[in-house]
SEVEX-684695 format. One record per residue (C-alpha): x, y, z; residue in three letters. Coordinates in steps of 0.001 Angstrom, whole numbers, plus 500000, padded with zeros to 6 digits. Layout:
<nodes>
XYZala...
</nodes>
This chain:
<nodes>
259622100809723562met263336101362722933pro265801098740724112ile266810099295727686gly263853101506728561thr262084098727730474gly265106097868732558ser265723101545733249phe262133102026734457ser262435098906736639met265562100310738262lys263734103563738996lys260808101678740510ile263152099577742625his264986102685743837leu261661104333744626leu260551101388746768ile263909101140748541leu263943104869749341lys260367104597750580ser261397101734752887phe264720102892754348ile263477106051756045arg260411104457757753pro262554101505758808phe265171103688760483leu262508105847762136val260422102934763410thr263521101068764603phe264642104128766582ala261139104594768045ile260797100944769073val264267100938770617met263423104117772517phe260170102629773846val261908099421774954leu264658101457776591leu262054103469778508met260472100209779687leu263902099110780898phe264373102364782824leu260912102113784393phe261649098548785474lys265026099290787082tyr264554102934788065ile264818102083791774asp268148100323791204asp269660103249789288leu268477106369791099ile270008107521794357gly273107105312794351lys275673107867793284gly276617106250789982phe278806108106787532ala276939109131784394trp278973106817782176tyr277878103764784194ile274213104459783419ile275008105247779765val276966102004779446glu274122099999780976leu271574101624778642met273783100892775640met274014097188776520tyr270274097075777236ala269615098547773780ser271734095815772192ala269733093099773953thr266472094694772735asn267416094324769066val265960090803768900gln262527092248769705met262828095634767981ala264097094372764616leu261133092120763625pro258612094719764794leu260389097449762836ser260431095318759672val256698094654759986leu255757098258760712leu258016099826758086ser256794097420755367cys253169098254756131ile253992101976756084met256004101724752846thr253473099817750743tyr250557101547752432gly251978104936751471ser252609103742747893leu249024102501747692gly247582105650749257glu249395107847746696asn248299105555743810tyr251916104714743039glu251173100996743219leu248352101554740715val250809103259738367ala253294100410738775ile250634097834737917lys249452099955735000ala252986099827733616ala252678096035733442gly254737095324736554ile253190092918739032ser253311093494742762leu255399090347743170arg258007091673740765arg257970095063742448ala258815093340745752met262093091866744436tyr264348094642745828pro262628094409749185met263132090645749230val266855091195748635ala267077093855751353val265169091756753910ile267348088739753061ser270498090751753726leu268912092095756906leu268132088520758006ser271734087453757437val272914090461759435ala270404089559762184ala271837086028762405phe275415087314762589leu274396089797765274phe272550087097767226ser275474084678766995asp278441086986767585tyr277389090335769033met274378089426771186leu276218086948773480pro278854089580774244lys276203092252774808ala274279089913777138asn277453089174779090leu278223092871779568lys274598093749780291tyr273792091084782883tyr277127091390784698ser276828095184784930leu273147095006785903leu273994092548788677tyr276649094876790086asp274317097861789829val271549096076791709arg273994094970794399gln275189098527794924gln274028100146798153lys272055103361798090ser273943106649798154ala271457107840800760asn273449106033803431phe272253108322806250leu268434108449806001pro266440110469808500glu265052108898811651gly266552105401811298val269805103724812246phe272017103141809217ser274616100331809105ser276054101241805709ser279518101708807209phe281117098620808769pro281602098999812518gly279232101987812802phe275530102482813396ser274452106066812721ile271141107834813190arg270326111330811932val267086112812813199lys266796115514810547arg268684116813807499lys268456120203805858asp267477120701802239ala271125120777801138asp271477117122802214gly274715117892804097gln273679119641807296thr272675117154809986leu270779117615813254his270659115400816370asp273307112900815323val273902109659817217met276864107405816308ile277557103953817753tyr281113102762817075gln281426099051817759leu284672097634819132lys284772093847818585pro288018093509820568ser286326094063823938asp282608093870822912asn282124097505823845asn280877100514821948ala281573104234821884asp278488106423821718val278730109910820273leu275880112442820496leu275916115813818721ala273353118552818171lys274593119463814732glu276942118184812043gly277967118545808439lys279126115807806096met281139115847802888tyr283330113528800873arg287066113793800557thr288385114811797103pro289433111216796418ser285948109959797320gly287347107266799626lys286110108735802924phe283040110476804258leu283883113164806794val281300114208809402ile282134117392811336lys280161117422814587leu279483120345816956lys278318120627820572asp278237117009821623gly279155114339824159ile281125111131823682lys280710108086825943tyr283500105502825791ser283621102119827532glu286872100346828236ser287953097305830225ala289317097863833685gly292836097139834871asp293122093382835368ala295524093753838315ser293593096373840218tyr290017096930839016asn288240094414836796thr285092096525836303arg284548098334832992glu285239102046832983arg282950104629831389leu284527107830830149thr282488110862829203arg283718114119827749tyr282154117062825963arg283429118628822776phe282753121812820837lys283845120349817545glu285154116965816375thr285531115042813177glu284600111480812255gln286060109827809141arg284158106888807665leu285621104544805064asp283429104398801912met285061101308800478lys281967099240801207ala279803101743799269leu281808101771796054thr280594099571793198met282716096460792787asn282710094798789371arg282136091066789362thr284370088926787186asp282531088398783891glu283755084813783686ser281210083914786385glu278371084709783940phe279774082925780876lys278095079641781778ser274642081120781050ala273236080087777683tyr272421083676776653gln276169084382776625met277065081562774201met277395081417770427ser275708078757768294ser278837076577768261ala279171076793772059gln275473076005772540leu275705072982770279lys278740071681772177ala277071072371775533gln273901070500774525ala276001067514773408ala277918067579776712leu274705067596778770val273317064729776664arg276449062661777398arg275996063381781100gln272374062209780910ile273347058990779107asp276148058361781593ser273761058893784504gly271280056458782967thr273941053745782718arg274990054367786320val271349054120787459asn270975050777785707tyr274095049405787371lys272923050579790788leu269484049007790399val270695045754788825ser272564044851792008ser269212044610793872tyr267583042221791385leu268624039217793517lys265512039729795651tyr263401038696792688tyr265126035266792554ala265465032230794848val268652030324795800pro269515027122793923ile271338024364795819lys271832021859793002lys274255023943790935asn276764025803793199pro277917027997790323lys274437029518789958val273384031191793189lys270068032710792075tyr267440031938789437ala264003033371788614pro261142031982790625ser257397031642790029asp256683032050793758gly256220028379794631ser259413028219796717glu258358031294798691phe254922029741799319ala256528026626800790lys258851028576803087ala258384028913806827asp256377031896808102ile259392033348809897his261482033073806715leu258692034786804754lys258585037707807190ile262359038048807136ser262501038021803319gln259624040487802987leu261210042830805530thr264554042770803752asn262931043279800353ala260860046200801643ser263917047841803197ser265929047434800013glu263035048734797906ala262863051885800037arg266625052345799669ser266368052009795907val263438054422795822gln265270057078797865asp268418056691795792met266576056914792478leu264498059887793621lys267578062067794062gly269118060849790831arg265818061417789007ala265770065051790152asp269351065447788961gln268463063868785615asn265454066195785274lys267670069251785815asp270091068000783168leu267259067462780703glu265969070993781315gln269475072359780755asn269686070468777475glu266282071803776437gln267312075386777178arg270633075035775377ala268914073696772258arg266267076416772540leu268888079153772605glu270577077482769628tyr267342077585767629gln266726081224768609lys269882082171766716lys267987081311763513phe264422082296764425thr265337086000764561leu266276085924760867ser263224083826759985ala260953086210761903ala262149089151759804cys261287087294756577ile257922086003757870ala256827089427759120leu257930090982755829phe255599088559754031leu252817089905756230ile253744093606756220gly254334094194752496ala251036092746751151pro249122094059754150leu250281097605753377gly249297097169749724ala245832096009750792ile244982098627753440ile246605101459751388arg247266103671754389lys250612105254755220gly251858107180758235gly251777106094761872leu248032105658762260gly246382102467761079leu249705100760760189pro250830100982763817val247611099399765090val247689096579762545val251405095866763015ser251115095796766814val248227093306766583ile250153090945764303phe253356091296766312phe251561090566769588leu250034087499767950phe253512086333766921tyr255117087257770265tyr252482085485772376ile252765082262770374ile256564082432770543asn256530083034774307thr254140080135774925ile256302077845772801gly259457078803774720glu257706078246778040lys256649074724777062tyr260198073983775931val261688075167779235lys259166073040781134asp260171070001779085gly256745069560777482asp257772070409773909leu260693069851771582ser263057072860771253pro262689072804767462val258883072868767593ile258690075372770449gly261058077874768836ser259652077608765297trp255937077289766030ile255314081038765781ala257104081192762406ile255117078200761141val251832079851762190val252392083323760708ile254105082282757455thr250896080863755868pro249151084089756866ile251819086055755001gly251501083838751923leu247714084220751975phe247982088016752232leu250537088031749399ser248078086128747213tyr245253088524748105lys247417091583747439ala248544090222744043ala244901089663743052ser243799093166744206asp241639091752746989ser239452094053749060gln239870092038752211ile240074095199754390phe237536097235752425asp234663097855754839met232351098969752030glu232655095552750404ala231581093887753655tyr228654096292754006lys227455095492750470arg227767091770751174phe225725091911754385phe223133094198752745asn222608091633749983arg222299088829752545val219737090691754688phe217809091862751605lys217562088279750343arg216316087066753742lys213668089805753894ser212439088900750389glu212215085240751349glu210267086138754491ala207774088261752529gln207241085550749935ser
</nodes>
């Protein structure tokens, strides 16, 4: 072989594998992101539809939701695309040709290892810098969207209080949503605790060009108005009634416009912090816990005098430990008095420590969650590498490309990883597990599986070959039948 031919062929093989990986990765990543985005829309469809949002508000919310879904979509896409890449190479006998050229599967995976390593570094940078900002934008905007009142502020058959100072009922609306029938409007007047009642057979509503007011034009109606009587002549309330052919009612829509909450109110959540901020926050909470423990000790130590008896010989020492003999010699009335005082003080200590124990428990949970979020900055990168170790050899073993069997296998392994990870995080949040163990347990479980599959793929194992299992069981049953006949 001429000099340089081997390296040239290796470069071609590496380029072939990279090209075979990039397209499935981009496609699967887009599909997974689309599916997760649809799940988001199905979950919050009632909060988005019928509230009169501008189109860019919904697009902005979907964009931030997509950014928060990267931490789930990226590992799944790596797993699925690796299975598809090596499965397609195996199905087209390209892996066989690579091995026939004297290149091992491990060596053929070098470019993929480099790509996944770079992808893991990018995942960490995204998780540490971009994800906190995306979470801040997403949760603040989602909160404002869910607080927004419905744009259907005049539903049929019920009294609506969407407009401050008014209670409006519309019996029926036409298909255009603007023509109203049998309208009743109560206008409250807090100054004299009275109300004006307006009844109309028909009306039409529309917004002003600025969108600040809703105008209701009413026809053929009656208005009843109550007012206080003249204090100097007639103290009784007066009722005024008059009919109208057409009138107009302007309602302020300020209460129906979406108000943005200051994002600084959400910055204290751990999802909105970087790794450095989480580390500092966990240290701050730990100092608060230690300080609270010292304060608790000082508060309890002041009550320890009830476990000692007075000493008369040495006036400098007021109390000393007792074995109970002095209490046994005391008068019955003194015993009752001491026991009553001790019981009262014990209850006071118990009540005081109960509240402080609850406060200390909340601080410990906050520390656990801060350390958990800190570890999650690294587990996203580790998950990409661990699932690559599963996907690449698994694709070489099953030798099936496309979106058929690889999708089923990848979903099973990803659900296995996701369930273990979710259980670990739950135990951490409940305080039953260390944040390091709870966040890394899923990685620790699936990594040996990936190493085992890599070994089986390098040795051309037929671990997923159903014919091999059939031959094995046929030999076992045939041997048993021969033993039974003999």
